[in-house]
C-alpha positions as CSV (number, residue, x, y, z in Angstrom):
1,X,0.0,0.3,0.2
2,X,2.9,2.3,0.8
3,X,3.8,1.8,-2.7
4,X,0.8,2.9,-4.1
5,X,1.1,6.2,-2.2
6,X,4.0,7.0,-3.1
7,X,2.9,6.7,-6.7
8,X,0.0,8.4,-6.5
9,X,1.7,11.5,-4.8
10,X,4.1,11.1,-7.6
11,X,1.1,11.3,-10.3
12,X,-0.6,14.1,-8.6
13,X,2.8,16.2,-8.0
14,X,3.0,16.1,-11.4
15,X,-0.9,16.7,-12.6
16,X,-0.9,20.0,-10.3
17,X,2.1,21.6,-11.8
18,X,0.3,20.1,-15.3
19,X,-2.4,21.9,-14.3
20,X,-1.3,25.5,-12.9
21,X,0.2,25.6,-16.2
22,X,-3.1,24.9,-17.7
23,X,-4.8,27.6,-15.8
24,X,-1.4,29.9,-17.1
25,X,-2.2,28.8,-20.5
26,X,-5.8,29.2,-20.4
27,X,-6.0,32.3,-19.0
28,X,-3.3,33.4,-21.6
29,X,-5.9,32.5,-24.3
30,X,-8.7,34.4,-22.8
31,X,-6.7,37.8,-22.8
32,X,-5.9,36.4,-26.7
33,X,-9.1,35.8,-27.3
34,X,-11.6,36.9,-25.4
35,X,-14.1,34.7,-23.4
36,X,-17.2,35.9,-25.1
37,X,-16.6,37.2,-28.8
38,X,-16.7,36.2,-32.0
39,X,-13.6,34.0,-32.1
40,X,-14.0,32.3,-28.6
41,X,-16.2,29.8,-29.7
42,X,-15.1,29.0,-33.1
43,X,-11.1,28.5,-31.4
44,X,-13.5,25.9,-29.2
45,X,-15.2,23.9,-31.4
46,X,-12.0,23.7,-33.6
47,X,-10.1,22.7,-31.3
48,X,-13.0,20.2,-29.5
49,X,-13.0,18.2,-32.8
50,X,-9.7,16.5,-32.5
51,X,-10.4,15.4,-28.8
52,X,-13.3,14.1,-29.9
53,X,-12.5,12.4,-32.8
54,X,-9.7,11.5,-30.7
55,X,-11.7,10.0,-27.8
56,X,-13.3,7.3,-30.0
57,X,-10.8,6.1,-31.5
58,X,-8.1,5.8,-29.0
59,X,-8.9,7.2,-25.7
60,X,-10.9,4.6,-24.1
61,X,-10.8,1.6,-26.3
62,X,-6.4,2.0,-24.8
63,X,-7.3,3.1,-21.2
64,X,-10.0,-0.6,-21.3
65,X,-7.6,-2.4,-23.5
66,X,-4.1,-1.8,-23.1
67,X,-3.5,-1.8,-19.4
68,X,-4.6,-5.4,-19.0
69,X,-3.4,-7.0,-22.5
70,X,-0.2,-5.6,-21.6
71,X,0.0,-6.9,-17.9
72,X,-1.0,-10.5,-19.5
73,X,1.5,-10.1,-22.6
74,X,4.2,-9.5,-19.4
75,X,4.6,-13.2,-18.7
76,X,5.7,-14.3,-22.5
77,X,9.2,-14.9,-23.0
78,X,10.3,-11.3,-23.8
79,X,8.4,-9.3,-21.6
80,X,5.7,-8.3,-24.3
81,X,8.7,-6.1,-25.8
82,X,6.7,-8.4,-29.4
83,X,3.2,-7.0,-28.2
84,X,3.8,-4.2,-27.6
85,X,6.1,-3.0,-30.5
86,X,3.6,-3.9,-33.0
87,X,0.7,-2.5,-31.1
88,X,2.2,0.7,-30.8
89,X,3.1,0.3,-35.0
90,X,-0.7,-0.4,-35.6
91,X,-1.4,2.5,-33.3
92,X,0.4,5.2,-35.4
93,X,-0.2,3.7,-38.9
94,X,-4.4,4.3,-37.4
95,X,-3.8,7.1,-36.4
96,X,-1.9,9.1,-39.0
97,X,-4.6,8.0,-41.5
98,X,-7.0,9.1,-39.2
99,X,-6.2,12.4,-38.2
100,X,-5.5,12.3,-42.3
101,X,-8.6,11.8,-43.2
102,X,-10.0,14.3,-40.5
103,X,-7.7,17.0,-41.9
104,X,-9.2,16.9,-44.9
105,X,-12.6,16.8,-44.3
106,X,-12.4,20.1,-41.7
107,X,-15.2,22.2,-43.4
108,X,-17.5,19.5,-43.2
109,X,-17.1,18.5,-39.7
110,X,-17.1,22.6,-38.5
111,X,-20.8,22.5,-39.9
112,X,-21.5,19.2,-37.8
113,X,-20.2,20.6,-34.8
114,X,-22.8,23.9,-35.0
115,X,-20.9,26.5,-35.8
116,X,-22.7,29.4,-37.0
117,X,-22.8,30.4,-40.8
118,X,-20.7,33.9,-40.0
119,X,-18.5,32.2,-37.6
120,X,-17.7,29.0,-40.2
121,X,-14.6,30.3,-42.6
122,X,-12.7,31.2,-38.9
123,X,-13.1,28.1,-37.7
124,X,-12.3,25.8,-40.5
125,X,-9.2,28.0,-40.8
126,X,-8.4,27.0,-36.8
127,X,-9.8,22.8,-37.2
128,X,-6.7,22.9,-40.4
129,X,-4.4,23.5,-37.5
130,X,-5.8,21.8,-35.0
131,X,-7.0,18.5,-36.2
132,X,-3.4,17.1,-36.6
133,X,-3.5,16.9,-33.0
134,X,-5.7,13.7,-33.4
135,X,-2.2,11.7,-34.3
136,X,-0.1,13.3,-31.6
137,X,-2.8,12.8,-28.8
138,X,-3.6,9.2,-29.9
139,X,0.3,8.3,-29.6
140,X,0.8,10.3,-26.1
141,X,-2.0,8.3,-24.6
142,X,-0.7,5.0,-26.4
143,X,3.0,5.5,-24.9
144,X,2.0,6.6,-21.3
145,X,-0.3,3.3,-21.4
146,X,2.9,1.4,-21.9
147,X,4.7,3.1,-19.4
148,X,2.0,3.4,-17.2
149,X,1.5,-0.7,-17.4
150,X,5.3,-1.0,-16.4
151,X,4.5,0.8,-13.1
152,X,6.7,3.6,-14.7
153,X,4.1,6.3,-13.8
154,X,5.9,9.7,-13.9
155,X,6.8,10.6,-17.4
156,X,2.6,10.0,-18.6
157,X,2.1,12.2,-15.7
158,X,4.3,15.1,-16.5
159,X,5.1,15.4,-20.5
160,X,2.1,17.7,-20.0
161,X,4.2,20.3,-18.3
162,X,6.4,20.0,-21.5
163,X,2.9,20.9,-23.6
164,X,2.2,23.5,-21.8
165,X,5.3,25.3,-21.6
166,X,5.4,25.3,-25.2
167,X,1.8,26.3,-25.9
168,X,2.6,29.3,-23.1
169,X,5.5,30.5,-24.9
170,X,3.3,30.6,-28.2
171,X,0.7,32.3,-26.6
172,X,3.1,35.2,-25.0
173,X,4.3,35.3,-28.8
174,X,0.7,35.9,-30.0
175,X,0.0,38.7,-27.3
176,X,3.1,40.0,-28.1
177,X,2.5,40.4,-32.2
178,X,-1.5,41.0,-32.3
179,X,-1.7,42.3,-28.4
180,X,-4.8,41.4,-25.9
181,X,-8.6,41.3,-27.0
182,X,-11.3,43.4,-25.9
183,X,-15.0,41.8,-26.2
184,X,-15.8,41.7,-29.4
185,X,-12.8,39.9,-30.1
186,X,-10.1,40.5,-32.9
187,X,-11.9,42.0,-35.6
188,X,-9.6,40.4,-38.2
189,X,-7.9,37.4,-38.4
190,X,-4.8,36.8,-40.8
191,X,-2.8,33.5,-41.9
192,X,0.0,34.0,-39.2
193,X,-2.5,34.5,-36.4
194,X,-4.4,31.3,-36.7
195,X,-1.4,29.9,-37.6
196,X,0.7,30.6,-34.0
197,X,-2.5,30.5,-31.9
198,X,-3.7,27.1,-33.4
199,X,-0.7,25.6,-34.5
200,X,1.2,26.6,-31.4
201,X,-1.3,24.5,-29.5
202,X,-0.4,21.5,-31.8
203,X,3.3,21.7,-31.5
204,X,3.0,21.6,-27.6
205,X,0.9,18.2,-28.2
206,X,2.9,17.1,-30.3
207,X,6.4,17.4,-28.1
208,X,4.1,15.5,-25.3
209,X,3.9,12.6,-27.0
210,X,7.4,12.5,-28.3
211,X,9.6,12.6,-24.9
212,X,7.6,9.7,-23.9
213,X,10.2,7.4,-26.0
214,X,12.8,9.1,-24.3
215,X,11.6,7.5,-20.9
216,X,11.7,3.9,-23.0
217,X,15.2,2.9,-22.5
218,X,14.6,3.0,-18.8
219,X,12.4,0.4,-18.4
220,X,14.2,-1.9,-20.5
221,X,11.9,-1.0,-24.3
222,X,13.4,0.1,-27.6
223,X,11.2,0.9,-30.0
224,X,11.2,-0.1,-33.5
225,X,8.4,-0.5,-36.4
226,X,6.9,-3.8,-36.3
227,X,4.0,-4.7,-39.2
228,X,3.5,-8.1,-38.0
229,X,0.6,-7.7,-36.3
230,X,-0.5,-11.3,-36.0
231,X,0.3,-14.1,-33.1
232,X,0.1,-11.3,-29.9
233,X,-2.8,-11.8,-29.3
234,X,-4.8,-8.5,-31.1
235,X,-8.2,-9.9,-31.7
236,X,-9.1,-10.7,-28.3
237,X,-7.8,-6.8,-27.7
238,X,-10.0,-6.0,-30.8
239,X,-12.8,-8.1,-29.0
240,X,-12.5,-6.2,-25.7
241,X,-12.4,-3.0,-27.0
242,X,-15.9,-3.2,-29.1
243,X,-17.9,-2.6,-26.1
244,X,-15.7,0.3,-25.5
245,X,-15.9,1.7,-29.0
246,X,-19.7,2.1,-29.2
247,X,-19.5,3.8,-26.1
248,X,-17.0,6.0,-27.0
249,X,-19.4,6.6,-29.6
250,X,-22.1,7.1,-27.9
251,X,-20.5,9.9,-25.4
252,X,-19.0,11.5,-28.4
253,X,-22.5,11.9,-29.6
254,X,-24.1,13.2,-26.6
255,X,-21.3,16.0,-27.3
256,X,-21.9,16.9,-30.5
257,X,-24.9,17.4,-29.3
258,X,-23.8,19.6,-26.3
259,X,-21.8,21.7,-28.7
260,X,-24.7,22.4,-31.2
261,X,-26.8,23.4,-28.4
262,X,-24.7,25.8,-26.7
263,X,-22.9,27.2,-29.4
264,X,-26.7,28.3,-30.5
265,X,-26.5,30.6,-28.0
266,X,-24.6,32.8,-29.8
267,X,-21.1,35.2,-30.2
268,X,-22.6,37.5,-27.2
269,X,-23.4,34.7,-24.5
270,X,-21.8,32.0,-22.9
271,X,-20.6,29.2,-25.4
272,X,-18.6,26.4,-26.5
273,X,-15.5,28.7,-25.3
274,X,-17.1,29.4,-21.6
275,X,-18.3,25.4,-21.1
276,X,-14.4,24.6,-22.1
277,X,-12.9,26.9,-19.6
278,X,-14.9,25.6,-17.0
279,X,-14.8,21.8,-17.0
280,X,-11.1,22.9,-17.0
281,X,-11.2,24.1,-13.9
282,X,-13.6,21.3,-13.0
283,X,-11.4,18.4,-14.0
284,X,-8.5,20.2,-12.0
285,X,-9.6,18.3,-9.1
286,X,-10.7,15.3,-10.7
287,X,-7.5,15.3,-12.4
288,X,-5.3,15.6,-9.2
289,X,-6.8,13.4,-7.7
290,X,-9.2,11.1,-8.8
291,X,-6.9,10.3,-11.6
292,X,-3.8,10.1,-9.5
293,X,-5.1,7.5,-7.1
294,X,-7.1,5.4,-9.7
295,X,-3.7,5.5,-11.8
296,X,-1.7,4.4,-9.1
297,X,-4.4,1.7,-7.9
298,X,-5.3,0.3,-11.8
299,X,-2.4,-1.8,-12.7
300,X,-2.7,-3.1,-9.3
301,X,-6.5,-4.2,-9.6
302,X,-5.5,-5.6,-12.9
303,X,-3.3,-8.1,-11.1
304,X,-5.7,-9.2,-8.9
305,X,-8.2,-9.7,-11.6
306,X,-5.9,-11.9,-13.6
307,X,-5.1,-13.8,-10.9
308,X,-8.6,-14.0,-9.4
309,X,-8.3,-12.7,-6.2
310,X,-11.3,-11.0,-5.4
311,X,-10.9,-10.1,-2.3
312,X,-7.7,-7.9,-2.5
313,X,-9.4,-6.5,-6.2
314,X,-12.3,-5.3,-3.6
315,X,-10.2,-3.9,-1.2
316,X,-8.1,-2.1,-3.5
317,X,-11.3,-0.9,-5.1
318,X,-13.0,0.2,-1.3
319,X,-9.4,1.7,-0.4
320,X,-9.5,4.5,-3.8
321,X,-12.6,5.1,-3.8
322,X,-13.0,6.3,-0.1
323,X,-10.0,8.6,-0.8
324,X,-11.0,9.7,-4.1
325,X,-14.2,11.5,-1.7
326,X,-12.6,12.6,0.8
327,X,-10.3,14.8,-1.5
328,X,-13.2,15.2,-4.3
329,X,-15.9,16.1,-1.9
330,X,-14.1,19.0,-0.2
331,X,-13.1,20.5,-3.8
332,X,-16.2,20.3,-4.8
333,X,-17.5,22.4,-1.9
334,X,-14.8,24.6,-2.7
335,X,-15.2,25.8,-6.3
336,X,-18.8,25.7,-5.8
337,X,-18.8,28.3,-3.0
338,X,-15.2,30.4,-5.1
339,X,-16.9,29.9,-8.2
340,X,-17.9,33.5,-8.9
341,X,-14.3,35.1,-7.8
342,X,-12.3,32.0,-9.9
343,X,-14.2,33.1,-13.0
344,X,-13.4,36.5,-12.5
345,X,-9.5,35.3,-12.6
346,X,-10.2,34.6,-16.2
347,X,-12.4,37.2,-17.4
348,X,-14.9,40.3,-16.4
349,X,-17.4,38.1,-18.0
350,X,-17.7,36.0,-14.5
351,X,-21.3,35.9,-14.1
352,X,-21.7,33.6,-17.0
353,X,-18.1,31.4,-16.4
354,X,-19.6,30.8,-12.7
355,X,-23.1,29.6,-13.2
356,X,-21.7,27.2,-15.7
357,X,-19.3,26.4,-13.2
358,X,-20.9,25.7,-10.4
359,X,-23.4,23.7,-13.0
360,X,-20.6,21.2,-13.8
361,X,-19.2,20.8,-10.0
362,X,-22.9,19.5,-8.7
363,X,-21.2,16.5,-10.8
364,X,-17.9,16.4,-9.6
365,X,-18.2,14.0,-6.9
366,X,-20.2,11.1,-9.2
367,X,-17.6,12.1,-12.2
368,X,-14.9,10.7,-10.6
369,X,-16.6,7.8,-9.1
370,X,-17.8,6.0,-12.2
371,X,-13.9,7.1,-13.5
372,X,-13.0,4.7,-10.5
373,X,-15.9,2.4,-11.4
374,X,-15.2,2.3,-15.2
375,X,-11.3,1.3,-14.3
376,X,-12.6,-1.4,-12.3
377,X,-14.8,-2.8,-14.7
378,X,-11.9,-2.5,-17.6
379,X,-9.4,-4.1,-15.1
380,X,-11.6,-7.7,-14.9
381,X,-11.5,-7.5,-18.8
382,X,-14.9,-6.2,-19.3
383,X,-16.2,-3.5,-21.9
384,X,-19.8,-4.5,-22.2
385,X,-21.3,-3.2,-19.1
386,X,-19.3,0.2,-19.0
387,X,-21.1,0.7,-22.6
388,X,-24.3,0.0,-20.3
389,X,-24.0,2.7,-17.6
390,X,-22.7,5.3,-19.8
391,X,-25.5,4.3,-22.5
392,X,-28.4,5.3,-19.9
393,X,-26.3,8.5,-19.0
394,X,-25.9,9.6,-22.7
395,X,-29.9,8.8,-23.2
396,X,-30.6,11.4,-19.9
397,X,-27.9,13.3,-21.3
398,X,-29.7,14.1,-25.3
399,X,-33.1,14.0,-24.1
400,X,-32.0,17.5,-21.2
401,X,-29.4,19.1,-23.8
402,X,-32.5,18.9,-26.7
403,X,-34.3,20.6,-24.3
404,X,-31.9,23.6,-23.7
405,X,-33.0,24.7,-26.9
406,X,-36.1,26.3,-24.8
407,X,-33.7,27.7,-22.2
408,X,-32.9,31.4,-22.8
409,X,-29.4,32.0,-24.1
410,X,-28.0,33.9,-20.9
411,X,-27.9,30.6,-18.8
412,X,-28.4,27.9,-21.8
413,X,-24.8,26.9,-21.4
414,X,-25.1,26.7,-17.6
415,X,-28.3,24.2,-18.4
416,X,-26.3,22.3,-20.6
417,X,-23.4,21.6,-17.7
418,X,-26.4,20.5,-15.5
419,X,-27.9,18.5,-17.7
420,X,-24.8,16.4,-17.3
421,X,-24.1,16.6,-13.8
422,X,-27.1,15.3,-13.1
423,X,-26.8,12.3,-15.7
424,X,-23.5,11.6,-14.0
425,X,-25.3,11.3,-10.9
426,X,-27.6,8.7,-12.6
427,X,-24.2,6.6,-14.2
428,X,-22.6,7.0,-10.8
429,X,-25.9,4.8,-9.3
430,X,-25.8,2.3,-12.2
431,X,-21.8,1.6,-12.2
432,X,-22.1,0.8,-8.8
433,X,-25.1,-1.5,-8.1
434,X,-23.2,-3.6,-11.5
435,X,-19.9,-4.2,-9.5
436,X,-21.5,-4.6,-7.0
437,X,-23.4,-7.4,-9.0
438,X,-20.3,-8.7,-11.2
439,X,-17.5,-8.9,-8.1
440,X,-20.6,-9.7,-5.0
441,X,-20.2,-6.4,-3.2
442,X,-17.8,-3.5,-2.8
443,X,-17.2,-2.7,0.2
444,X,-20.3,-0.9,0.3
445,X,-20.9,-0.2,4.0
446,X,-17.6,1.1,4.1
447,X,-17.9,3.5,1.0
448,X,-21.5,4.8,2.2
449,X,-20.6,5.0,5.5
450,X,-17.2,7.6,4.9
451,X,-19.1,9.1,1.9
452,X,-22.3,10.4,4.6
453,X,-19.1,11.5,7.2
454,X,-17.9,14.1,3.8
455,X,-21.0,15.1,3.1
456,X,-21.7,16.6,6.8
457,X,-18.2,18.2,6.1
458,X,-18.9,19.5,3.2
459,X,-22.5,21.4,4.6
460,X,-20.2,22.6,7.8
461,X,-17.5,24.0,5.0
462,X,-19.7,25.1,2.7
463,X,-22.2,27.3,5.4
464,X,-18.2,28.5,6.6
465,X,-17.1,29.6,3.8
466,X,-20.6,30.9,1.9
467,X,-20.4,32.9,5.0
468,X,-16.6,35.0,4.5
469,X,-17.4,35.5,0.9
470,X,-20.3,37.8,2.3
471,X,-17.7,39.4,4.6
472,X,-15.3,40.0,2.3
473,X,-18.1,41.7,0.3
474,X,-19.9,39.2,-2.2
475,X,-20.4,38.5,-5.9
476,X,-22.0,41.9,-7.0
477,X,-20.3,44.4,-8.9
478,X,-16.8,46.5,-7.6
479,X,-17.1,43.9,-4.5
480,X,-13.7,42.8,-2.9
481,X,-14.0,39.1,-4.5
482,X,-14.4,40.0,-7.9
483,X,-13.2,43.5,-8.2
484,X,-10.0,41.9,-10.2
485,X,-8.0,38.8,-10.5
486,X,-6.1,39.7,-7.7
487,X,-8.4,40.5,-5.2
488,X,-10.0,37.5,-6.9
489,X,-7.1,34.9,-5.7
490,X,-7.3,36.5,-2.5
491,X,-10.4,35.8,-1.3
492,X,-10.9,32.5,-3.0
493,X,-7.7,31.6,-1.0
494,X,-8.9,32.8,2.3
495,X,-12.5,30.8,1.5
496,X,-10.6,27.8,0.8
497,X,-8.2,27.7,3.8
498,X,-11.3,28.9,6.1
499,X,-13.0,25.6,4.4
500,X,-10.4,23.7,5.0
501,X,-10.1,23.9,9.0
502,X,-13.9,23.3,9.3
503,X,-13.8,20.3,7.1
504,X,-10.7,18.7,8.9
505,X,-12.5,19.8,12.2
506,X,-15.9,18.4,11.4
507,X,-14.4,14.7,9.7
508,X,-12.1,14.6,13.7
509,X,-15.7,15.6,15.4
510,X,-17.4,12.4,13.9
511,X,-14.2,10.7,13.8
512,X,-13.6,9.6,10.2
513,X,-11.2,6.8,9.7
514,X,-10.3,8.0,6.1
515,X,-9.2,11.4,7.3
516,X,-6.6,9.7,9.7
517,X,-5.8,7.5,6.1
518,X,-5.2,10.9,4.1
519,X,-3.4,12.9,6.6
520,X,-1.0,9.6,7.8
521,X,1.2,10.4,4.4
522,X,1.4,14.2,5.0
523,X,2.0,14.0,9.2
524,X,4.7,11.3,8.7
525,X,6.6,13.3,6.2
526,X,6.3,16.1,8.2
527,X,7.6,14.5,11.4
528,X,10.4,13.0,8.9
529,X,11.1,16.4,8.4
530,X,11.2,17.6,11.8
531,X,13.5,15.0,13.1
532,X,15.8,15.4,9.8
533,X,16.3,19.1,11.9
534,X,16.9,17.8,14.9
C-alpha cells in the first residue's frame, strides 16, 4: 500500500504542476481571444473536434484494453516487448490515417458541430491546424499507457508540463505580436494569427507525445516498427475494444449535441469556449486527485483480477473510492462557493462562467466515482458493462440537452452543464450497482459510511465559506472578491483555508478513519522532516 501511496503522490504532483501551467495557458488564451467573442466559440469548436475524434478512436479503447493486455503479455518470454512494438506500430498507422482524413474533412466537421455560418470560415481555418492533434494525442496515450503498465507512472503525468510550456510561450508571442482581445475579439484574423494560435497548441501536444520515447529505454524497451500484427492476441484486444468503441461513440454523440446547443446561444453569450474553461477548472481536482489515485491502483487491480483474487481486488477498489471521495467532496464544496471569484480570475464575464462552473461541479463527485468504477470493470476485462451504464447516461444527456433549446440564451450553457451533472449522478448509481453484482460486493457499507461523513463535513464547510464570502463583500459589481483577478485569487484562497479548517475539524468530530488515513502520509513526512532538522 505504501508503494501505491508514493505513486499516487508522484502522479498528483506532476498533475498539479501541469494543471497550474494549464491554468496559465487558459488565462492567456482568454486574454488573447476573449471569453465571449466572435473568435472564442470558433476556436473552442475547432479544438473540440480533434479531442472528440481522438476519444472515439483511441482514448477509451486504449485505457480499457491496453493495461490489462500488457499485464497479460508480460508473462511472455520477451516480457511483452513484441506485443508492445506491434501495437504501437499499428497505432501510429491508424492515428496518422484518421488525422489526415479528418483534416481534409475539416469544413464538413465544423458544420456538423453547429458553428453559425458567419463563424465557419474562421473555425475551419483553426481546424486545419488543430486536427493533426489526433495523431499526437493518440500516440501520447499509447506510449504513456505502456509506461503505466510497466509501473513507470511519472513520465505520462509530467509530459503535459512540456506541452503547456510550449503553448504558453507561443501564446505570449501571439499577445506581443497581435495584442489582447477586447470583448468583441480581434476584428480580423490573418493567416499568421491562426497559425500561431492553433498551430502552437498542436506543437505543444506533439512535444508532449514524442518526449515519452525518451523514457522507454529506462524500462528496458526499444521501439522498432513491426507490421507483423498477428500472433500477439490483438484479436482478443479488438473484441474487448468493441464495447468501449460503442461507449465512446455514444458519449461523443452526446458531446456533439452539447456543442450544437451551446453554440446556438450565439457569440454574445456564454457558449462552447466558456464551457471549456469551466470544464478545465472542474477537471483540476479530478485530474490531481481521482486520476492520480486510480492510475496508481489500476495496474494492481488488473493483476488481482488476472489472478482471481476477488478479495484483494475489492479491498483496493474500496480504498481508492474512499480516498477519492475524501478529497473530491471537499474540492467540490470549495469550488462551488468560490465559483464567481475563480471565474473572475479568467474573465470579466465572471457571472456567465461562474454559473456554468457551479452547474458542472454538482456532478464532480459522481464523475470521479464513475471513472473509478470504469477502471475497475476494465481491470476485470469487462468493457460491456461500462458501455451499458454509459448508454443510460447518454440517453439522459441527449434528452436533457435538447430541452435546453427552450432555455434563454443567457443561461443555456449553464443548463447544458447541469444536465451533464445530473446524468453523471445517475451513471454513478448504475455503475456501483453493476459492479456490486459482478464482484458480489464492493465494500459498500464502508464506502457509504465514509460518504455521509464527507457530505456532512462539506455542508458545514460550505456554510462557513459562504459566510466569509459575504464578509469579504459578496459577488456584486465592485466587491472585493470580484474586483480584479488579484483580489479574486486572494478571496478564493481565504475561503479555501476557512473551509479546509471546518472540513477537517468536522471529520475529526465525526471520527472519520479515512481522514486519519488521508493525512497519515502528510503527517509522517512532516515528522521525518522535523527529525532530520534536529
